[in-house]
C-alpha positions in Angstrom: 9.0 -42.7 6.3 9.5 -39.0 5.4 7.9 -37.5 2.2 10.8 -36.0 0.3 9.4 -36.0 -3.2 9.6 -33.0 -5.3 5.8 -32.6 -5.3 5.7 -32.5 -1.5 8.5 -29.9 -1.4 6.8 -27.7 -3.9 3.3 -27.7 -2.2 2.3 -24.3 -0.9 1.1 -25.8 2.4 4.5 -27.1 3.2 6.3 -23.8 2.4 3.7 -21.7 4.0 4.6 -23.2 7.4 8.1 -21.8 7.1 7.1 -18.3 6.2 6.4 -15.8 9.0 2.8 -14.4 9.2 4.1 -10.9 8.8 5.3 -11.7 5.3 2.1 -13.5 4.3 0.1 -10.4 5.2 2.3 -8.1 2.9 0.0 -6.0 0.7 -3.0 -6.9 2.7 -5.4 -4.1 3.6 -7.0 -5.8 6.5 -6.9 -3.6 9.5 -6.3 -0.5 7.5 -8.7 2.5 6.8 -9.2 3.8 3.3 -9.0 7.4 2.5 -10.5 8.4 -0.9 -8.8 11.4 -2.4 -8.9 13.3 -5.8 -12.6 12.7 -6.4 -12.2 8.9 -6.1 -9.2 8.6 -8.4 -6.8 7.9 -5.5 -7.1 5.7 -2.5 -4.7 5.6 0.3 -4.8 3.1 3.3 -3.6 4.2 6.7 -3.5 2.4 9.9 -4.4 5.3 12.2 -7.7 6.9 11.5 -6.8 10.0 13.6 -4.2 11.0 11.0 -6.8 11.3 8.1 -6.8 15.1 8.2 -3.0 15.2 8.2 -2.9 12.8 5.3 -5.3 14.7 3.2 -3.3 18.0 3.8 0.0 16.3 2.8 -1.5 14.9 -0.3 -2.9 18.3 -1.4 0.4 20.0 -0.7 2.3 17.4 -2.7 -0.2 17.6 -5.5 -0.2 21.4 -5.6 3.7 21.5 -5.7 3.8 18.9 -8.4 1.3 20.8 -10.6 3.3 24.1 -10.2 6.3 22.4 -11.8 4.5 21.4 -14.9 2.5 24.7 -15.5 3.9 27.3 -17.7 5.1 30.4 -15.9 4.4 33.7 -17.5 7.4 35.6 -19.0 8.1 38.9 -17.3 
């Protein structure tokens, strides 16, 4: 006889079998490399360690451009 009770349908083990593995790993940092930026205040996880320098440069450029918007410009 098949178990069709509400408790069985709500069990995580039962539902987990229907969910693809890619969705179960969403938000997981396994297999990713951490890059610590901004003196330890920001951490970015990347999958390719060879792009570390590029990621650091992009972050610095974005940070500099964002800071220029909020600083007062001298009146001429």
